[in-house]
Phi, psi and omega in degrees: 000139179261112180289139176271353187285122173275319173273110190260016183308309186300309179298321179297335185253010169292156176294157176300150189305326181293345178261001179284153170291159169294134179251131189247121179234053188269011177246143183305322182290352181258007178264100190264151175294163180296321179255124185206130173235125187292335174294322176297320182287322187264327184246307183299321182296327181296325176288319180294334179273002175089019184257017184303326182275353182287144175299142184239294179230141179223167181205145179302123178067012185234200184292152176237095189262144171272176175298324176296319177300312182295319181300312179303313184290322175298319178296316180297316182293322178297323177296316177302313180304316187278311190272333182257330186249359173071024180293137170240153181308133183102342175297147177265136181240118174282129174246116189235102184190153168290165177302115174202167185299325180294326175297316178299319178295319179296321183294315179290330177298316177302315177301313184294328181275000180080014180276185179237118183277133172236095185272126184260143174297133183294347181269357184291148184255179187306314181300314183292319179293324180294320177302317182291316179299316183292316185293316182268002179052055184282135182249337185233155177209140171240124190224138170292131182302335182294337182238025185288338185306312181292318183293325177304321178289326177296317182300321182293331182266345187233093185294341178289338179270088187248000180235099183231132176228144183248142174246170189061024188257332183074003182284159179296331180255015178287166185299318183296324180292321178292320180300323183300335181273353185257162177285154176274007177250135177208129180278113181301130180297136182275079180285161173283152180300331179256023167283135176298130176241344176209146172242116181252132180266135177297152190277006167083032175294338179263353178098341182234093182295151180237154181260126182244130185261132180229148186264168176301322179293330177296315178304313180288330179296316182291337176290336181264356185252274184302307184296321183291320187258335182250306183285316179052063178287167179241158179300331180274003179290152175239109184273149178205157177175183185254334186293140178295153176295343175287339176271128186298333174301317179286321178302314179290309189290331187247357181222301186290312184294315177296321183289333179298336181242008179077025177271186179237162182225145174258122183253121188250127174288328175234130188225047171296160179306323180295312181292325179296316179301313181299317185289326178301317181288313186292327184258002181063041184295140183245336183232124183243132174242117175201182185261162181304327179303316180291323181296321181299320181283318179297332182300341177288352181243043184303318185295320180293322184286330177293333176274358179271179179274000187302129181228338182229131182227123185245131179245130175198182179099331174200161182304143176270111176293144176303324181295323177292320176303313186294314180301317179297314181297315182293327180280328187243340188078009182248130174280126180292145170263106182272158178196149169245131175227186178201148176303321180297329178263352176084321177200196190294133180233350170229130181193181173205142176287177187299321182295326185254005180295144177230131177307132179085350180249142176288320179141208184244162176301133178296135177312130188110340182242154170241148178215152174204161178254124189230164175271185182298339179265006180081013178272131181302141183258154179289164176307136176095339181279144179266130180208200183268141179276126176237135185224149169209159183179207183283345175242161178187177187285129169218092177287145178277110177046060183220124181293349179285355175307317183288348175275319183284322183247120180223130178053037178083357182254148172272121176262108189283347185087014181250145170265130185222163165231160176235136181271183184296338180266002177091002179281139180264133183243119179290136176250308183182167162297145186302335178263011177252006174287130181256126177254108186235118180050038175090351180266138170273122183234124177275122180306318180297332179294317179293320176301314181299320180296315180295319185297342178285348179279136186296340181277347190266123177266327181197154182202159174211151184230137174222167173262135178236150184302143175215131187298322182277321190252001187082301173218156166235161178277127177237132180248138172253122189237132170260116182276157174294151188307325187273000184261135179270138178278103184228166173298326181293325178291326174302311181295324181293317178295322182291316178297322180296318180295321180298329181275350185258320181230175178306134188301332181293348183270357187293154180284116181280347172225140180228132172242131176269124181232164181279329182202159176258146177289123181226155173286169176302338178272358177099357181286139181288135180254084180297332182298329177292324176291322176296325182283339191283337180071210185289141182241136179303136184100002177297143174225155181220143174279167175294128179303000000 
């Protein structure tokens, strides 16, 4: 393959080939040509196929763009990057904005120009953005003026980031003004299929984010796997959801997957459950991507959702508790499509469609991927045994200059850090993050199982469970509980919750300590950060049952 990259930083900092996972391309749709640019496949091709007038991206109170509109803007921005900002193929471009059509146009512009997109969560602060800029050696940035405050401080601290343009600013030197001076025609760079096109940073559930590099062929591979075989969208679908485009769950579900079939997407800058509900109804959304936390809240509006056009609902980003699956189905009549993915794998690799979903199971390996449950030595375990999840397929982990590559990839397999079991039918059942297993008095207790039990109590709005040191038991189960607003945090409530868990799961799993808190620490993508709970120590309001 002939790389188009003049700036070879990304390729130079990939792990050595012997540390890569085995990549599997055993399906016809995964056999890609040597030269491939995902913007050509996802955007340019829609125009050449005559779909330019089809709706593409929309936003509340904002633009309603067709494929031709997005194509024109992406071309103009690509021209700005090259002719005004001096971008050469292989340069890294920071994209800093909430989900909106201009962010989508900027992402495709970077692809078309042969650059590498590094999309940042809009909630990141100066310290976090600086780490990203330094790690990826970012030289260019396109930023929404609404979140410019943090980036301006980063620019002052990072002299290598010397080409920055802001959009939605209305300024004479703003991106829109520069676009107006450029042609609406731009020849998409003929990148190699294995040229890096995006660097995605892990969302930090462990506290130390890592940079994962993905190729143009990786982007196309995920479009041929989960959506084609599990989701099965239609060209008339309207996608909507809450994850940021910086989160690969959101990039796939809200941009790549709809465009792969000529569908449209609604991009929301704010996607709280209340705003998400309104947008689902107002835009006639048919496909929803969000996390279990949002599904739990949205389930309270089942009557409104039953009257909407919604027909497909995908849950990922964190484990789906069985109680949430049941509540959603009873409230809306829709069976959730659960899935597990990883930034390192780019998107979902285990799932099941509505017809084959099973309560408590994530699903089966998505066609194109293989998965197994193994012990610490990488040996497959029998059905029912709990072990480490190992996966391989057309995508895989390539950390940018990071010694943790050899932890994630072993013997050609990607080790996701999840503890799973597989049943006799081949369905994979989530147990916990491998470091979230609690060992108490010799018993193995999965934190998510206790969380699911607690979540079934009517007083609980949200909860998290960790193991804390205990002199007698090694560890005990401790729960952090957010109560519903009308519920008072009392010792009696502690006892009621403990008794409820004992009646729901094996009694030895109940939380011997409960802390009532106002909110749980989560990443911008909604993932629970248990490490922050472990670091916090004792919290005012802790109560404990008699050992």
